[in-house]
TIKE-785461 format. One record per residue: residue in one letter; x, y, z of N, C-alpha, C in turn. Coordinates in steps of 0.05 Angstrom, whole numbers, padded with zeros to 5 digits, always signed. Example, Ala and Ser with C-alpha at 12.3 -4.5 7.8 and 13.67 -1.06 7.14 Angstrom:
# TIKE-785461
A+00264-00114+00156+00246-00090+00156+00264-00066+00156;S+00257-00045+00142+00273-00021+00143+00258+00001+00157;
# end
This chain:
# TIKE-785461
X+02517+01613+01763+02514+01584+01762+02537+01568+01775;X+02562+01579+01775+02584+01567+01790+02579+01567+01818;X+02567+01590+01829+02561+01591+01857+02540+01571+01864;X+02520+01568+01846+02499+01549+01852+02511+01520+01855;X+02527+01513+01834+02536+01486+01833+02559+01479+01851;X+02577+01498+01856+02599+01493+01872+02599+01503+01900;X+02583+01523+01905+02581+01536+01932+02605+01554+01936;X+02602+01571+01955+02624+01594+01961+02639+01586+01986;X+02628+01571+02004+02642+01569+02030+02638+01593+02048;X+02643+01591+02072+02638+01614+02092+02654+01639+02084;X+02678+01636+02078+02696+01661+02072+02686+01674+02045;X+02680+01657+02026+02672+01671+02001+02644+01681+02002;X+02627+01669+02019+02600+01683+02024+02602+01708+02037;X+02619+01711+02057+02626+01737+02070+02634+01758+02051;X+02653+01749+02034+02666+01768+02015+02645+01777+01995;X+02628+01760+01984+02607+01769+01966+02586+01787+01979;X+02577+01780+02003+02559+01798+02018+02570+01826+02022;X+02596+01826+02031+02608+01855+02037+02612+01870+02012;X+02618+01855+01990+02623+01869+01964+02596+01881+01954;X+02574+01865+01958+02548+01874+01950+02539+01898+01969;X+02544+01895+01995+02540+01917+02012+02552+01942+02004;X+02579+01941+01998+02595+01964+01991+02591+01974+01963;X+02573+01961+01947+02569+01971+01920+02554+01997+01919;X+02543+02006+01940+02529+02030+01943+02535+02043+01970;X+02516+02061+01979+02519+02075+02004+02515+02057+02027;X+02534+02059+02047+02532+02045+02073+02528+02065+02094;X+02504+02063+02106+02497+02083+02128+02513+02081+02153;X+02519+02104+02166+02531+02105+02190+02515+02121+02209;X+02513+02114+02235+02495+02127+02254+02511+02138+02277;X+02502+02160+02287+02513+02172+02312+02489+02175+02330;X+02481+02154+02344+02457+02155+02361+02465+02145+02390;X+02449+02152+02409+02454+02146+02438+02445+02118+02444;X+02442+02100+02425+02434+02072+02430+02439+02055+02406;X+02437+02028+02408+02445+02011+02386+02422+02012+02363;X+02434+02007+02339+02419+02006+02315+02412+01977+02309;X+02387+01969+02307+02381+01942+02304+02359+01937+02282;X+02355+01913+02275+02335+01906+02256+02327+01876+02258;X+02306+01870+02244+02297+01840+02241+02291+01836+02211;X+02296+01810+02203+02288+01803+02176+02273+01778+02178;X+02251+01774+02164+02237+01749+02160+02241+01739+02131;X+02243+01713+02128+02245+01703+02099+02218+01699+02087;X+02196+01707+02101+02172+01711+02087+02152+01688+02092;X+02126+01695+02097+02108+01674+02100+02079+01685+02097;X+02060+01671+02107+02030+01679+02105+02021+01689+02132;X+02009+01713+02131+02000+01727+02156+02023+01734+02175;X+02046+01740+02164+02070+01748+02180+02072+01778+02181;X+02059+01790+02202+02058+01818+02204+02073+01827+02230;X+02092+01811+02239+02108+01816+02262+02123+01841+02263;X+02132+01850+02239+02150+01874+02238+02135+01899+02248;X+02107+01899+02243+02092+01922+02252+02089+01923+02282;X+02091+01901+02296+02091+01900+02326+02119+01905+02336;X+02139+01893+02323+02166+01891+02334+02181+01918+02333;X+02179+01932+02310+02193+01958+02309+02187+01977+02330;X+02161+01982+02336+02154+02001+02358+02161+01990+02386;X+02160+01964+02387+02167+01952+02415+02195+01954+02421;X+02212+01951+02399+02240+01953+02404+02247+01983+02410;X+02234+02001+02397+02239+02029+02402+02231+02036+02431;X+02212+02025+02442+02204+02029+02470+02227+02021+02488;X+02242+02001+02481+02262+01988+02498+02288+02003+02493;X+02292+02023+02477+02315+02037+02477+02332+02032+02451;X+02321+02015+02434+02336+02010+02409+02328+02030+02386;X+02343+02033+02366+02338+02049+02343+02334+02031+02319;X+02311+02034+02306+02304+02013+02286+02298+02025+02260;X+02318+02028+02241+02313+02036+02213+02305+02011+02197;X+02281+02002+02197+02274+01977+02187+02269+01979+02156;X+02289+01968+02141+02286+01968+02111+02272+01942+02102;X+02247+01947+02093+02229+01924+02087+02222+01922+02057;X+02209+01901+02051+02204+01896+02021+02173+01894+02016;X+02168+01889+01991+02140+01886+01983+02134+01855+01979;X+02110+01850+01974+02102+01821+01969+02119+01808+01947;X+02126+01784+01954+02143+01769+01934+02129+01741+01931;X+02121+01735+01906+02107+01710+01900+02083+01707+01918;X+02081+01685+01934+02056+01680+01950+02058+01693+01976;X+02080+01706+01983+02084+01718+02010+02076+01748+02011;X+02065+01759+02032+02059+01786+02034+02083+01804+02041;X+02081+01830+02036+02103+01847+02040+02096+01868+02062;X+02114+01875+02080+02109+01893+02101+02103+01921+02091;X+02114+01931+02069+02109+01956+02059+02081+01958+02048;X+02071+01937+02035+02044+01936+02024+02023+01937+02047;X+02030+01924+02068+02012+01924+02092+02008+01953+02102;X+02032+01966+02107+02031+01992+02118+02018+02012+02100;X+02021+02007+02072+02007+02026+02054+01977+02021+02052;X+01967+02002+02067+01937+02000+02070+01927+02022+02088;X+01946+02034+02105+01938+02057+02122+01939+02082+02103;X+01916+02097+02104+01914+02121+02085+01939+02141+02090;X+01952+02149+02069+01973+02168+02070+02000+02158+02078;X+02003+02134+02086+02028+02124+02096+02049+02123+02074;X+02072+02135+02079+02095+02136+02060+02117+02119+02067;X+02125+02100+02050+02147+02083+02054+02172+02090+02040;X+02170+02110+02022+02193+02121+02008+02204+02145+02021;X+02221+02144+02040+02234+02167+02054+02261+02172+02042;X+02267+02199+02042+02297+02206+02037+02314+02198+02058;X+02340+02195+02053+02358+02189+02075+02356+02209+02098;X+02355+02234+02091+02353+02257+02112+02327+02252+02128;X+02304+02246+02115+02279+02243+02129+02281+02217+02146;X+02293+02197+02137+02296+02171+02152+02314+02176+02177;X+02336+02191+02173+02352+02197+02196+02338+02212+02217;X+02323+02233+02208+02310+02251+02227+02289+02235+02242;X+02274+02218+02227+02253+02204+02242+02264+02182+02263;X+02285+02168+02254+02298+02149+02272+02309+02163+02297;X+02321+02186+02293+02333+02201+02317+02309+02209+02336;X+02286+02217+02324+02266+02228+02340+02248+02205+02353;X+02239+02187+02334+02218+02167+02343+02232+02140+02348;X+02257+02137+02339+02270+02110+02344+02262+02089+02325;X+02242+02093+02308+02234+02072+02290+02223+02083+02264;X+02229+02069+02242+02217+02076+02217+02216+02049+02201;X+02194+02046+02185+02195+02023+02166+02193+02033+02139;X+02213+02029+02121+02216+02042+02095+02225+02023+02075;X+02222+02032+02049+02233+02018+02026+02261+02024+02023;X+02278+02005+02011+02305+02010+02006+02309+02031+01985;X+02327+02049+01989+02333+02070+01969+02348+02056+01945;X+02351+02071+01924+02364+02060+01900+02392+02057+01904;X+02405+02073+01922+02433+02071+01925+02442+02052+01948;X+02423+02037+01958+02429+02017+01979+02433+01990+01967;X+02458+01980+01967+02465+01953+01955+02454+01951+01926;X+02462+01968+01908+02452+01968+01881+02461+01941+01866;X+02483+01930+01874+02491+01903+01863+02472+01882+01866;X+02457+01884+01889+02437+01863+01895+02414+01864+01873;X+02406+01890+01866+02385+01893+01847+02392+01880+01821;X+02417+01884+01814+02425+01873+01787+02425+01842+01788;X+02437+01832+01810+02439+01802+01811+02412+01789+01815;X+02396+01803+01832+02369+01792+01837+02353+01789+01810;X+02357+01808+01792+02342+01810+01767+02348+01787+01749;X+02373+01776+01751+02381+01754+01732+02381+01726+01744;X+02376+01725+01772+02375+01698+01784+02352+01681+01773;X+02330+01693+01768+02306+01678+01759+02313+01666+01732;X+02323+01683+01712+02327+01673+01685+02351+01655+01682;X+02368+01655+01703+02392+01637+01701+02388+01611+01718;X+02366+01609+01729+02359+01584+01744+02375+01581+01771;X+02382+01606+01782+02398+01604+01806+02385+01614+01830;X+02358+01615+01830+02342+01625+01853+02347+01610+01878;X+02352+01584+01876+02352+01566+01899+02379+01567+01915;X+02400+01581+01904+02425+01581+01917+02424+01595+01943;X+02430+01579+01964+02431+01592+01990+02451+01612+01994;X+02476+01608+01980+02496+01628+01980+02487+01656+01969;X+02470+01654+01947+02462+01679+01934+02438+01690+01949;X+02422+01675+01962+02399+01685+01979+02411+01699+02003;X+02431+01686+02015+02444+01698+02039+02455+01726+02031;X+02471+01727+02010+02483+01753+02002+02463+01774+01997;X+02440+01765+01983+02419+01782+01977+02406+01795+02001;X+02399+01780+02019+02385+01788+02044+02404+01806+02062;X+02429+01796+02064+02446+01811+02083+02458+01836+02072;X+02462+01837+02047+02476+01862+02035+02459+01886+02040;X+02433+01883+02037+02414+01906+02042+02413+01913+02072;X+02412+01892+02088+02409+01896+02117+02435+01910+02128;X+02458+01901+02120+02484+01910+02130+02490+01938+02120;X+02479+01945+02096+02484+01970+02086+02469+01993+02102;X+02450+01983+02119+02434+02001+02137+02450+02008+02162;X+02474+01996+02165+02491+02004+02187+02483+01992+02215;X+02474+01966+02213+02464+01955+02238+02485+01946+02256;X+02479+01946+02282+02497+01934+02302+02488+01906+02312;X+02463+01902+02309+02451+01875+02315+02426+01868+02297;X+02425+01844+02291+02402+01833+02273+02392+01807+02282;X+02366+01804+02281+02353+01778+02286+02339+01769+02261;X+02342+01742+02256+02330+01732+02231+02308+01714+02240;X+02286+01714+02223+02263+01696+02227+02263+01679+02202;X+02273+01654+02203+02273+01637+02180+02250+01618+02181;X+02232+01622+02163+02206+01607+02162+02210+01581+02149;X+02195+01561+02160+02195+01532+02151+02169+01520+02150;X+02161+01509+02126+02135+01498+02124+02121+01504+02097;X+02096+01497+02095+02080+01499+02071+02075+01528+02061;X+02078+01545+02080+02074+01576+02071+02099+01589+02068;X+02122+01575+02070+02149+01590+02068+02164+01581+02041;X+02184+01596+02036+02199+01588+02013+02217+01564+02019;X+02225+01561+02045+02239+01537+02054+02218+01517+02065;X+02213+01496+02051+02191+01478+02059+02199+01457+02079;X+02227+01451+02080+02236+01430+02098+02253+01442+02122;X+02255+01427+02145+02272+01435+02166+02302+01437+02157;X+02310+01418+02141+02337+01417+02132+02345+01442+02116;X+02328+01450+02096+02334+01473+02082+02332+01498+02098;X+02313+01499+02116+02311+01523+02133+02336+01528+02150;X+02345+01505+02162+02367+01505+02180+02394+01513+02164;X+02396+01502+02139+02420+01509+02123+02420+01539+02116;X+02396+01551+02111+02395+01579+02106+02401+01595+02131;X+02389+01587+02154+02394+01602+02179+02423+01602+02187;X+02435+01578+02184+02465+01578+02192+02481+01595+02174;X+02475+01595+02147+02490+01610+02127+02487+01641+02134;X+02464+01649+02141+02457+01678+02147+02470+01686+02173;X+02470+01670+02194+02482+01677+02218+02513+01678+02215;X+02524+01658+02205+02553+01657+02202+02563+01681+02183;X+02549+01686+02162+02558+01707+02144+02555+01735+02157;X+02532+01741+02171+02529+01766+02183+02549+01770+02206;X+02554+01750+02221+02574+01753+02240+02602+01755+02230;X+02607+01743+02208+02633+01746+02192+02635+01775+02182;X+02614+01787+02176+02614+01815+02166+02613+01836+02189;X+02613+01826+02214+02616+01845+02236+02589+01852+02250;X+02567+01839+02244+02541+01845+02255+02532+01823+02275;X+02528+01830+02300+02518+01809+02320+02490+01800+02310;X+02489+01773+02306+02465+01762+02294+02457+01734+02307;X+02431+01729+02308+02421+01703+02314+02396+01699+02298;X+02388+01674+02296+02365+01666+02281+02347+01649+02295;X+02319+01650+02290+02300+01632+02300+02287+01618+02275;X+02287+01592+02275+02273+01578+02255+02243+01574+02264;X+02224+01585+02251+02196+01585+02261+02177+01574+02241;X+02156+01563+02253+02136+01546+02238+02119+01563+02218;X+02118+01554+02194+02100+01567+02174+02083+01543+02160;X+02075+01523+02176+02058+01504+02165+02029+01513+02166;X+02025+01535+02178+01998+01549+02178+02004+01578+02181;X+01984+01595+02171+01989+01625+02174+01994+01633+02203;X+02011+01654+02205+02019+01663+02231+01996+01678+02245;X+01985+01696+02229+01960+01711+02239+01936+01694+02229;X+01912+01703+02239+01888+01690+02228+01877+01703+02204;X+01893+01723+02193+01885+01738+02169+01909+01738+02149;X+01903+01740+02124+01922+01742+02102+01912+01763+02083;X+01925+01786+02080+01915+01808+02064+01924+01834+02079;X+01928+01854+02065+01943+01878+02076+01927+01893+02098;X+01903+01902+02091+01887+01916+02114+01880+01897+02135;X+01872+01874+02127+01863+01852+02147+01886+01846+02166;X+01910+01845+02157+01932+01839+02176+01938+01864+02194;X+01935+01888+02182+01938+01912+02200+01916+01911+02221;X+01892+01904+02216+01872+01901+02236+01881+01883+02259;X+01892+01859+02252+01901+01840+02272+01923+01852+02289;X+01941+01866+02277+01963+01881+02291+01951+01900+02310;X+01932+01916+02301+01922+01938+02318+01906+01924+02342;X+01892+01902+02336+01877+01888+02358+01896+01879+02380;X+01921+01867+02369+01940+01859+02388+01955+01882+02403;X+01963+01902+02389+01976+01925+02400+01957+01939+02421;X+01932+01940+02417+01912+01956+02434+01901+01937+02456;X+01905+01910+02452+01895+01892+02472+01865+01886+02469;X+01853+01894+02446+01826+01888+02443+01819+01858+02436;X+01839+01846+02422+01838+01817+02416+01864+01807+02409;X+01880+01797+02429+01908+01790+02425+01912+01765+02410;X+01929+01765+02388+01935+01740+02374+01959+01729+02387;X+01958+01707+02401+01979+01696+02417+02004+01689+02401;X+02000+01680+02377+02023+01672+02361+02040+01697+02352;X+02026+01717+02346+02039+01743+02337+02054+01755+02363;X+02040+01756+02386+02052+01766+02410+02077+01750+02418;X+02073+01723+02418+02097+01706+02426+02121+01708+02408;X+02117+01709+02381+02139+01711+02364+02152+01738+02365;X+02135+01759+02368+02147+01787+02370+02165+01787+02396;X+02156+01776+02418+02170+01774+02442+02196+01760+02438;X+02195+01737+02425+02218+01720+02421+02240+01733+02404;X+02232+01744+02383+02251+01757+02364+02264+01782+02377;X+02244+01799+02391+02253+01823+02404+02273+01816+02425;X+02267+01795+02441+02285+01786+02462+02313+01781+02452;X+02313+01767+02429+02341+01759+02417+02356+01784+02411;X+02343+01803+02398+02359+01826+02387+02365+01846+02410;X+02349+01848+02430+02356+01864+02454+02381+01853+02468;X+02382+01827+02469+02405+01814+02484+02431+01818+02465;X+02428+01815+02440+02452+01819+02421+02461+01849+02423;X+02442+01866+02426+02450+01895+02427+02459+01905+02453;X+02457+01888+02474+02466+01896+02501+02445+01911+02518;X+02420+01911+02507+02398+01924+02521+02382+01906+02541;X+02392+01879+02541+02378+01860+02558+02400+01841+02568;X+02396+01829+02591+02417+01811+02602+02418+01786+02585;X+02395+01776+02575+02395+01753+02557+02368+01754+02542;X+02363+01734+02524+02341+01735+02509+02315+01734+02525;X+02315+01718+02547+02292+01717+02563+02285+01742+02576;X+02305+01757+02586+02301+01784+02596+02291+01803+02576;X+02304+01802+02552+02293+01816+02530+02264+01812+02521;X+02256+01787+02521+02228+01780+02514+02209+01792+02535;X+02218+01792+02560+02200+01804+02581+02197+01834+02577;X+02220+01847+02567+02219+01877+02563+02199+01882+02539;X+02199+01866+02518+02182+01869+02496+02153+01864+02504;X+02147+01844+02520+02120+01838+02530+02109+01862+02545;X+02127+01874+02562+02120+01897+02578+02111+01921+02560;X+02127+01925+02538+02122+01947+02520+02094+01942+02505;X+02088+01917+02500+02063+01911+02487+02041+01913+02507;X+02044+01902+02530+02022+01902+02551+02015+01928+02562;X+02035+01946+02565+02031+01973+02574+02018+01991+02558;X+02016+01985+02530+02005+02002+02510+02026+02022+02498;X+02051+02020+02510+02075+02038+02498+02079+02031+02470;X+02079+02007+02461+02085+02000+02434+02065+02010+02415;X+02039+02009+02424+02017+02020+02409+02022+02050+02404;X+02028+02064+02427+02035+02092+02425+02055+02099+02406;X+02078+02084+02407+02100+02088+02388+02093+02082+02361;X+02077+02062+02355+02067+02056+02328+02053+02079+02318;X+02035+02090+02334+02020+02114+02325+02036+02138+02317;X+02058+02142+02333+02078+02163+02326+02092+02158+02300;X+02098+02132+02295+02112+02126+02269+02092+02129+02248;X+02067+02122+02249+02046+02125+02228+02043+02154+02222;X+02040+02170+02242+02037+02199+02236+02061+02212+02223;X+02085+02203+02233+02109+02216+02221+02113+02207+02192;X+02101+02184+02183+02105+02175+02156+02080+02182+02139;X+02063+02201+02149+02041+02211+02132+02015+02200+02137;X+02014+02181+02156+01986+02168+02162+01970+02186+02182;X+01945+02177+02188+01928+02194+02206+01941+02196+02234;X+01939+02220+02245+01950+02226+02271+01935+02210+02293;X+01910+02203+02287+01894+02190+02308+01889+02161+02300;X+01908+02150+02284+01905+02122+02277+01900+02102+02299;X+01916+02104+02319+01914+02084+02342+01885+02084+02354;X+01874+02109+02356+01848+02111+02367+01825+02105+02347;X+01829+02110+02322+01808+02109+02303+01814+02089+02280;X+01831+02069+02284+01839+02051+02262+01816+02035+02250;X+01794+02026+02265+01773+02014+02250+01759+02031+02229;X+01760+02057+02234+01749+02076+02214+01766+02084+02191;X+01793+02079+02196+01814+02089+02176+01822+02069+02155;X+01817+02043+02160+01825+02022+02142+01804+02015+02122;X+01811+02009+02097+01791+02001+02075+01780+01974+02080;X+01754+01970+02072+01742+01945+02073+01732+01937+02045;X+01729+01911+02041+01721+01901+02015+01690+01899+02014;X+01679+01904+01989+01650+01905+01988+01638+01876+01989;X+01653+01855+01985+01640+01828+01984+01654+01812+02005;X+01640+01800+02025+01650+01782+02046+01635+01757+02044;X+01650+01734+02043+01637+01708+02036+01650+01687+02055;X+01632+01670+02066+01643+01648+02082+01656+01626+02065;X+01676+01611+02076+01688+01586+02063+01679+01565+02081;X+01658+01549+02072+01648+01527+02088+01667+01502+02084;X+01672+01489+02107+01686+01463+02105+01670+01442+02091;X+01684+01424+02077+01670+01403+02062+01666+01378+02077;X+01680+01374+02099+01680+01348+02114+01679+01353+02145;X+01672+01332+02159+01674+01336+02190+01702+01325+02196;X+01713+01334+02219+01737+01326+02229+01754+01349+02240;X+01781+01347+02237+01800+01366+02248+01818+01377+02223;X+01827+01401+02226+01844+01412+02206+01871+01398+02209;X+01879+01382+02190+01901+01365+02192+01925+01377+02177;X+01920+01393+02157+01942+01404+02142+01930+01428+02128;X+01948+01449+02123+01942+01473+02108+01963+01479+02087;X+01954+01482+02063+01974+01491+02043+01977+01521+02044;X+01996+01530+02058+02000+01559+02060+02005+01573+02035;X+02023+01561+02018+02028+01574+01993+02003+01578+01977;X+01984+01558+01977+01960+01561+01963+01943+01584+01973;X+01942+01587+01999+01927+01609+02011+01940+01637+02002;X+01966+01637+02001+01979+01662+01992+01972+01667+01964;X+01972+01648+01946+01965+01652+01918+01934+01662+01916;X+01917+01651+01933+01890+01659+01934+01888+01690+01941;X+01903+01699+01959+01902+01727+01965+01913+01743+01942;X+01935+01734+01929+01945+01749+01904+01924+01750+01883;X+01909+01728+01877+01890+01727+01856+01865+01746+01864;X+01861+01751+01888+01840+01768+01896+01847+01797+01892;X+01874+01802+01887+01883+01829+01882+01901+01840+01906;X+01906+01822+01925+01920+01829+01948+01951+01827+01945;X+01961+01819+01922+01988+01815+01914+01991+01821+01886;X+02016+01817+01876+02022+01824+01850+02028+01797+01832;X+02013+01795+01810+02019+01774+01790+02043+01782+01773;X+02044+01808+01768+02067+01819+01752+02077+01844+01767;X+02103+01850+01763+02115+01872+01774+02100+01898+01765;X+02093+01915+01784+02078+01941+01775+02048+01938+01779;X+02038+01913+01784+02008+01911+01788+02000+01927+01813;X+01978+01940+01811+01966+01954+01833+01955+01934+01853;X+01957+01942+01878+01945+01923+01900+01922+01935+01910;X+01899+01917+01916+01877+01927+01929+01881+01920+01959;X+01885+01940+01975+01891+01935+02004+01868+01921+02022;X+01843+01924+02011+01821+01913+02027+01816+01884+02025;X+01826+01869+02004+01819+01841+01999+01838+01823+02014;X+01828+01798+02017+01844+01778+02030+01826+01757+02044;X+01839+01745+02065+01825+01724+02080+01826+01730+02110;X+01805+01724+02125+01805+01730+02154+01794+01706+02168;X+01795+01704+02194+01784+01683+02210+01793+01656+02201;X+01818+01653+02194+01827+01628+02183+01830+01607+02206;X+01818+01582+02201+01821+01561+02220+01849+01551+02221;X+01858+01544+02245+01887+01535+02249+01887+01505+02251;X+01912+01495+02250+01918+01467+02253+01907+01456+02278;X+01892+01433+02277+01884+01420+02301+01856+01429+02308;X+01844+01449+02296+01816+01458+02302+01796+01437+02293;X+01776+01435+02309+01755+01416+02300+01735+01431+02282;X+01724+01417+02261+01706+01431+02243+01685+01412+02234;X+01668+01421+02218+01647+01404+02207+01636+01413+02180;X+01624+01396+02166+01614+01405+02139+01596+01429+02143;X+01604+01449+02127+01587+01475+02128+01596+01495+02148;X+01615+01487+02167+01626+01506+02187+01648+01522+02173;X+01648+01548+02176+01668+01565+02163+01696+01558+02169;X+01713+01555+02150+01741+01553+02153+01755+01581+02152;X+01742+01600+02138+01754+01627+02136+01732+01645+02124;X+01737+01670+02122+01722+01690+02109+01738+01701+02085;X+01724+01703+02063+01737+01716+02040+01729+01745+02037;X+01748+01764+02034+01741+01791+02029+01750+01799+01999;X+01731+01806+01983+01737+01807+01954+01723+01832+01942;X+01732+01838+01918+01722+01863+01903+01695+01855+01888;X+01693+01828+01880+01671+01819+01866+01661+01792+01874;X+01636+01785+01868+01624+01760+01876+01639+01737+01862;X+01647+01742+01836+01662+01723+01821+01690+01717+01833;X+01703+01738+01840+01730+01734+01854+01728+01719+01880;X+01706+01726+01896+01702+01713+01921+01696+01684+01918;X+01679+01676+01899+01674+01648+01896+01699+01632+01887;X+01716+01644+01870+01741+01631+01863+01759+01627+01886;X+01759+01647+01904+01775+01646+01928+01766+01624+01947;X+01739+01622+01950+01726+01601+01967+01736+01574+01958;X+01735+01568+01933+01744+01542+01922+01772+01536+01927;X+01790+01559+01925+01819+01556+01928+01824+01550+01959;X+01810+01565+01976+01815+01560+02004+01806+01532+02014;X+01783+01523+02002+01774+01495+02010+01795+01475+02001;X+01807+01480+01977+01827+01460+01967+01854+01461+01983;X+01859+01484+01996+01884+01487+02011+01881+01473+02041;X+01857+01466+02050+01853+01456+02076+01849+01424+02072;X+01863+01408+02087+01858+01379+02089+01846+01372+02118;X+01823+01362+02116+01810+01354+02140+01813+01325+02146;X+01822+01318+02172+01828+01290+02179+01815+01282+02203;X+01821+01259+02215+01809+01249+02239+01822+01259+02265;X+01848+01269+02262+01862+01281+02285+01883+01299+02274;X+01893+01317+02291+01916+01334+02283+01928+01347+02307;X+01953+01355+02305+01968+01369+02326+01976+01396+02317;X+01977+01416+02335+01989+01440+02327+02018+01441+02334;X+02034+01448+02312+02064+01447+02317+02074+01470+02335;X+02098+01468+02345+02108+01489+02362+02115+01513+02343;X+02114+01538+02355+02118+01561+02339+02147+01566+02332;X+02164+01561+02351+02193+01563+02347+02206+01536+02346;X+02219+01529+02322+02229+01502+02320+02257+01498+02327;X+02273+01521+02325+02302+01520+02332+02313+01548+02333;X+02335+01549+02349+02350+01573+02351+02378+01569+02342;X+02387+01589+02325+02414+01587+02313+02430+01611+02322;X+02451+01608+02337+02467+01631+02347+02497+01627+02341;
# end
């Protein structure tokens, strides 16, 4: 509570972060290239990690990506990957080291001995009313990332209706705290503040987001927002790690990895190494689960999509079974939303705003009403820029 009310300042925040990092095992690497990672503060349809990790590996970086599960209304990278049959996110340290050395990328859950102090503090922040403290958020995020032994880190701080930070001011305050603290702890870091006033992908839900990732990786139907943000974040971290002359050069290298199909090939190798199908890149439409009920969400008015309540969309996915209402809940990987209309799109009464994928008719109808309530139709609208600000 004292941290929430008084703040720590830059020096105190670095001290807390390093102490939490050092409360458990801190990994050290002996690899022929830089060890890097990316962290997103969470949003709707944010499946960039699945594109970025293999693309960075193509460019010579080593990526031991420690990821999380869904939290509140936002989706989790681990849950998305576990929609792939057989995919294992819980690797031993030896298995993680061997995979990163061989394939250069792995996306895994944090082990119990990685920043254990964070788990203790995280568990009491809710009951003590200190969830909103930027100092505590910063130390929580960075203690786990820095314990992975990173040389460079890029942060994606989301801002808007689908993010935890709803306003540009809060998002910038968090981004500046994260960058200053990580740099103070000895890790080269920059941050992009990115728009989350609408879902990043046109899907929200675990298997549905993996489909959009595979369409982009294989070039069958490229999502421009996913592509552009992957290239921007990847360019930042390649420049920080000395694998590119600057962020622009790095972005070009990431785009080449995506465009050539090399990133798709690397993703397939990672999936196979972590227990998924060896032919996933070739046969992904047959390998992912699908929901038994698919229902249109008709718009209620004529006009343009003027605003989207991203948090409401996230809660709709959770209530379909695509997220957790309580810790330990089982996730249904097949449910969610697809074909989501974006800001500025013209629509009309009866025109689909999205498709609901559900386990039952009753759940589908409830989700249809929730999605309709999350969309505001107006007489005009503009699509906001994807990247709002860079913090270095």
